[in-house]
C-alpha angles and dihedrals in degrees: 000000000000123000088261091057098255126126118253120226127217090280094056097255134111113274088236088065100056116197119233103247091197089064093058123093120242090255092052090049091052091049092050091048092050092050093048092047090049090049091049091051091051092049091047091051091049090050092051091049091051092048089052091052090049091052092048094049092047091048091052092048090051091047090054092046091244130139114269118235121240116257090254092052092047092049091054091050094046093046090050096243100111095132095130095061097040093105096050 
């Protein structure tokens, strides 16, 4: 996120201010591609970790005979934003 709250793209600018890819050199394009691929791999890894946690939590709930949470509820718990269900 930028200081103004927008998301930065691979070129360090807000997505609302798209860069003209045709204006970049071949080397700049390769650098951009490498950064975006690295970012995608990091996001993919994080997703796999979260799915593993979800599976472990569900398995433990089943083992205890409890009711499994919905994927949305589990996501809120795992991401630390379970404010809605705090009073349950």
